C-alpha positions as CSV (number, residue, x, y, z in Angstrom):
1,X,-11.8,-22.9,-22.5
2,X,-10.8,-21.6,-25.9
3,X,-8.7,-18.5,-26.5
4,X,-10.2,-15.3,-28.1
5,X,-8.8,-16.4,-31.4
6,X,-10.7,-19.7,-31.2
7,X,-7.7,-21.8,-30.5
8,X,-7.6,-24.4,-27.7
9,X,-6.5,-23.1,-24.4
10,X,-2.8,-23.7,-23.9
11,X,-3.0,-23.3,-20.1
12,X,-5.4,-22.3,-17.4
13,X,-7.3,-19.0,-18.1
14,X,-8.3,-16.1,-15.9
15,X,-11.9,-17.1,-15.3
16,X,-10.8,-20.6,-14.2
17,X,-8.3,-19.1,-11.9
18,X,-11.0,-16.8,-10.4
19,X,-13.3,-19.7,-9.8
20,X,-10.5,-21.7,-8.2
21,X,-9.5,-18.9,-5.8
22,X,-13.1,-18.0,-4.9
23,X,-14.4,-21.5,-4.5
24,X,-11.4,-23.5,-3.3
25,X,-8.2,-21.6,-2.4
26,X,-9.6,-18.9,-0.1
27,X,-12.1,-21.2,1.7
28,X,-9.3,-23.7,2.3
29,X,-7.1,-21.0,3.7
30,X,-9.9,-19.7,5.9
31,X,-10.6,-23.2,7.3
32,X,-7.3,-23.1,9.1
33,X,-8.5,-20.2,11.3
34,X,-10.6,-20.4,14.4
35,X,-14.3,-21.0,14.2
36,X,-14.9,-19.5,17.6
37,X,-16.8,-16.3,16.9
38,X,-15.2,-14.2,19.6
39,X,-11.6,-15.3,18.7
40,X,-12.4,-14.8,15.0
41,X,-13.6,-11.3,15.7
42,X,-10.4,-10.5,17.5
43,X,-8.4,-11.8,14.5
44,X,-10.3,-9.5,12.2
45,X,-9.9,-6.5,14.5
46,X,-6.1,-7.0,14.7
47,X,-5.8,-7.5,11.0
48,X,-7.9,-4.4,10.3
49,X,-5.5,-2.3,12.4
50,X,-2.5,-4.1,10.8
51,X,-3.5,-2.9,7.3
52,X,-4.2,0.6,8.4
53,X,-8.0,0.5,9.0
54,X,-9.9,1.6,12.1
55,X,-10.3,-1.3,14.5
56,X,-14.1,-1.1,14.1
57,X,-13.7,-1.8,10.4
58,X,-13.2,-5.4,11.4
59,X,-16.6,-6.0,9.9
60,X,-15.1,-5.4,6.5
61,X,-12.5,-8.1,7.0
62,X,-13.6,-11.6,5.9
63,X,-10.1,-13.1,5.5
64,X,-7.8,-12.0,8.3
65,X,-4.6,-12.7,6.4
66,X,-2.6,-11.3,3.5
67,X,-3.1,-12.8,0.1
68,X,-0.1,-12.8,-2.3
69,X,-0.8,-13.4,-6.0
70,X,2.0,-12.4,-8.3
71,X,1.6,-10.2,-11.3
72,X,0.6,-12.9,-13.8
73,X,-1.8,-11.0,-16.1
74,X,-4.4,-13.7,-15.6
75,X,-4.5,-12.8,-11.9
76,X,-6.0,-9.4,-12.6
77,X,-9.5,-10.8,-13.0
78,X,-9.7,-12.3,-9.5
79,X,-7.9,-9.4,-8.0
80,X,-10.8,-7.2,-9.2
81,X,-13.7,-9.6,-8.9
82,X,-12.9,-10.8,-5.4
83,X,-13.0,-7.2,-4.1
84,X,-16.8,-7.3,-4.9
85,X,-19.6,-9.5,-3.6
86,X,-20.8,-12.3,-5.9
87,X,-24.5,-11.8,-4.9
88,X,-27.2,-10.6,-7.4
89,X,-28.5,-7.2,-6.6
90,X,-32.1,-8.3,-6.1
91,X,-31.0,-11.0,-3.6
92,X,-28.8,-8.5,-1.8
93,X,-31.7,-6.2,-1.3
94,X,-33.8,-9.1,0.0
95,X,-31.1,-9.9,2.5
96,X,-31.0,-6.4,3.9
97,X,-34.8,-6.3,4.1
98,X,-34.8,-9.6,6.1
99,X,-32.2,-8.2,8.5
100,X,-34.2,-5.1,9.1
101,X,-37.3,-7.1,9.6
102,X,-35.5,-9.2,12.3
103,X,-33.8,-6.4,14.1
104,X,-36.4,-3.5,13.8
105,X,-39.8,-5.3,13.7
106,X,-41.6,-2.4,15.2
107,X,-40.6,-0.2,12.2
108,X,-40.4,-2.6,9.3
109,X,-42.3,-3.7,7.3
110,X,-44.4,-0.5,7.2
111,X,-47.9,-0.7,8.6
112,X,-51.0,1.0,7.4
113,X,-52.7,3.5,9.7
114,X,-56.1,2.4,10.9
115,X,-58.7,3.9,8.6
116,X,-62.5,3.7,8.8
117,X,-64.2,1.3,6.3
118,X,-66.7,2.7,4.0
119,X,-69.4,1.3,1.7
120,X,-69.6,-2.5,1.5
121,X,-66.5,-2.7,3.7
122,X,-68.7,-1.4,6.6
123,X,-70.6,-4.7,6.5
124,X,-67.4,-6.7,7.2
125,X,-65.9,-7.3,10.7
126,X,-63.5,-4.5,11.6
127,X,-60.5,-6.8,11.9
128,X,-61.0,-8.2,8.5
129,X,-61.5,-4.8,7.1
130,X,-58.2,-3.6,8.6
131,X,-56.3,-6.5,7.1
132,X,-57.3,-5.5,3.6
133,X,-55.8,-2.0,4.0
134,X,-52.3,-1.6,2.5
135,X,-49.8,1.1,3.5
136,X,-49.9,4.2,1.4
137,X,-46.9,5.6,-0.4
138,X,-46.6,8.2,2.3
139,X,-46.7,5.6,5.1
140,X,-44.0,3.5,3.3
141,X,-41.8,6.6,3.0
142,X,-42.3,7.5,6.6
143,X,-41.3,3.9,7.7
144,X,-38.3,4.0,5.4
145,X,-37.1,7.2,7.1
146,X,-37.7,5.8,10.6
147,X,-35.6,2.7,9.7
148,X,-32.8,4.9,8.4
149,X,-32.8,6.9,11.6
150,X,-32.9,3.7,13.7
151,X,-30.0,2.2,11.7
152,X,-28.0,5.4,12.0
153,X,-28.5,5.5,15.8
154,X,-27.6,1.8,16.1
155,X,-24.4,2.4,14.1
156,X,-23.5,5.6,16.0
157,X,-24.0,3.9,19.4
158,X,-21.7,1.0,18.5
159,X,-19.3,2.7,16.2
160,X,-20.0,0.0,13.6
161,X,-21.9,0.2,10.3
162,X,-25.1,-1.9,10.8
163,X,-25.3,-3.4,7.3
164,X,-21.5,-4.2,7.4
165,X,-22.0,-5.9,10.8
166,X,-24.9,-8.0,9.5
167,X,-23.1,-8.9,6.3
168,X,-19.9,-9.9,8.3
169,X,-21.9,-12.4,10.4
170,X,-23.8,-13.7,7.3
171,X,-20.5,-14.2,5.4
172,X,-19.3,-16.7,7.9
173,X,-21.6,-19.2,6.1
174,X,-22.1,-17.5,2.7
175,X,-18.9,-17.2,0.9
176,X,-20.5,-15.0,-1.8
177,X,-20.6,-12.1,0.7
178,X,-16.9,-12.3,1.4
179,X,-14.5,-9.9,-0.3
180,X,-10.8,-9.2,-0.2
181,X,-9.7,-5.6,0.4
182,X,-7.0,-4.1,-1.8
183,X,-4.9,-3.5,1.3
184,X,-4.6,-7.2,2.0
185,X,-3.0,-8.1,-1.3
186,X,0.6,-8.5,-0.3
187,X,2.5,-5.6,-1.9
188,X,4.8,-6.8,-4.6
189,X,6.9,-5.1,-7.2
190,X,6.0,-5.9,-10.8
191,X,8.8,-8.4,-11.2
192,X,8.9,-10.8,-8.2
193,X,11.5,-13.5,-8.8
194,X,11.7,-16.0,-6.0
195,X,9.7,-13.9,-3.5
196,X,7.0,-16.6,-3.3
197,X,9.7,-19.2,-2.8
198,X,8.1,-21.2,0.1
199,X,5.1,-22.0,-2.1
200,X,7.3,-22.6,-5.1
201,X,9.4,-25.0,-3.1
202,X,6.3,-27.0,-2.2
203,X,5.2,-27.1,-5.8
204,X,8.7,-28.3,-6.9
205,X,8.6,-31.0,-4.2
206,X,5.2,-32.2,-5.4
207,X,6.3,-32.2,-9.0
208,X,9.5,-34.2,-8.3
209,X,7.5,-36.8,-6.2
210,X,4.9,-37.2,-8.9
211,X,7.6,-37.6,-11.6
212,X,9.3,-40.4,-9.6
213,X,6.0,-42.1,-9.1
214,X,5.3,-41.9,-12.8
215,X,8.6,-43.3,-13.7
216,X,7.9,-46.3,-11.5
217,X,4.5,-46.8,-13.2
218,X,3.6,-49.2,-16.0
219,X,3.5,-46.8,-19.0
220,X,1.0,-49.1,-20.6
221,X,-1.5,-48.6,-17.7
222,X,-4.7,-47.1,-19.0
223,X,-5.0,-45.1,-15.7
224,X,-2.3,-42.8,-17.1
225,X,-4.9,-41.3,-19.4
226,X,-7.2,-40.3,-16.5
227,X,-7.0,-37.0,-14.6
228,X,-8.0,-38.7,-11.3
229,X,-4.8,-40.8,-11.4
230,X,-2.6,-37.6,-11.3
231,X,-4.7,-36.0,-8.6
232,X,-4.1,-39.1,-6.4
233,X,-0.4,-38.9,-7.1
234,X,-0.3,-35.2,-6.1
235,X,-2.3,-35.9,-2.9
236,X,0.1,-38.7,-2.0
237,X,3.0,-36.3,-2.5
238,X,1.4,-33.7,-0.3
239,X,0.7,-36.3,2.4
240,X,4.3,-37.6,2.3
241,X,6.2,-34.3,2.2
242,X,3.9,-31.4,3.3
243,X,2.0,-32.6,6.3
244,X,2.9,-33.3,9.9
245,X,6.5,-32.8,11.2
246,X,7.9,-33.4,7.7
247,X,5.7,-30.6,6.2
248,X,6.5,-28.1,9.0
249,X,10.2,-28.8,8.5
250,X,9.9,-28.3,4.7
251,X,7.9,-25.1,4.9
252,X,9.8,-23.5,7.9
253,X,13.1,-24.1,6.1
254,X,11.8,-22.2,3.1
255,X,10.5,-19.4,5.3
256,X,13.9,-19.1,7.2
257,X,15.7,-18.7,3.8
258,X,13.3,-16.1,2.5
259,X,15.0,-13.1,4.2
260,X,18.2,-14.1,2.5
261,X,16.5,-14.2,-0.8
262,X,15.0,-10.8,-0.3
263,X,18.3,-9.3,0.6
264,X,19.9,-10.6,-2.6
265,X,17.0,-9.2,-4.7
266,X,17.0,-5.9,-2.9
267,X,20.8,-5.3,-3.2
268,X,22.2,-3.5,-6.3
269,X,23.4,-5.8,-9.0
270,X,26.9,-7.0,-8.1
271,X,26.8,-5.6,-4.6
272,X,28.7,-7.9,-2.2
273,X,26.7,-9.4,0.7
274,X,27.4,-11.6,3.6
275,X,24.5,-13.8,4.5
276,X,23.9,-16.2,7.4
277,X,21.8,-19.3,7.0
278,X,21.9,-22.8,8.4
279,X,21.4,-25.4,5.7
280,X,20.9,-29.2,6.2
281,X,18.7,-29.2,9.3
282,X,16.9,-32.4,10.4
283,X,13.2,-33.0,10.9
284,X,12.1,-32.4,14.5
285,X,15.4,-30.9,15.7
286,X,15.8,-27.2,16.7
287,X,17.7,-25.0,14.3
288,X,21.1,-24.0,15.8
289,X,22.4,-20.5,15.7
290,X,24.5,-19.7,12.6
291,X,28.3,-20.0,13.1
292,X,31.3,-19.0,11.0
293,X,30.6,-22.0,8.8
294,X,27.1,-20.7,8.0
295,X,28.3,-17.3,6.5
296,X,28.2,-17.0,2.7
297,X,29.5,-14.3,0.4
298,X,27.0,-13.6,-2.4
299,X,26.2,-10.7,-4.7
300,X,23.0,-8.8,-5.2
301,X,21.0,-9.1,-8.3
302,X,19.2,-5.8,-8.4
303,X,15.8,-7.5,-8.7
304,X,16.9,-10.0,-11.4
305,X,16.6,-13.7,-11.1
306,X,19.0,-15.4,-8.6
307,X,21.2,-17.8,-10.6
308,X,22.6,-19.7,-7.6
309,X,19.9,-22.3,-7.0
310,X,21.1,-22.6,-3.4
311,X,19.3,-19.3,-2.7
312,X,16.1,-20.0,-4.7
């Protein structure tokens, strides 16, 4: 996509990021959670309480986990758009109408009262005559009010909003109905150096692996001009370093170091700190308790970047 000034895009733009998060990132994250409906409901209930909502508001939770985009200005678009459904208004109204038809068939759609046929209609069979009669505006209004009362009674009895409950179930297969809540955006300060370090470590590992593979490639190979070639390299890097026991070791090591990173960032600039962290663990082996050799004297950065790459 071009920029507003008509220049070629220098990097990915906000609308592309929004599509990626909506169509790929969030569905992939959700795929790691249980598909059992009862277990998934419990996850949503627990997460609702965790972010300060009533437990019965689980029907407004579609992704039972925090989502942590940083403050890149391009992220503002999907932060806003993913808090709303991506379903056209007319289709949304048809969905609700279908749900009411299924759950309250005795009330909806509205039925016409039996009325006596007159004139030529008297010559027709009574059943055929009745089929030709359409509900009046008053009858439609009366049916609408009855449906509202029935839905209100249903919701009051269960302590759950009926439409939200129906939408929550439908959203399990229709991603357009899923939304993020503002409360589940992981709270971050405006400047967030190194806070997303586990993910950044994974990205760095993939980049380094791809770089090594490229250096071993024939630079005259025409495949180097094709995007699919680089995708295959990235997938190979992920399979090698970020899956199985190797992947768990890689990510868990980053997660273990994250509290140290946060302490350095949270401390005033120049404030002395003593941190404990075990470096150099091996794949598949339990991490030992820190000893005297695992204590490090460092200084806080007051929220600025950490210059010692050992802690980034």
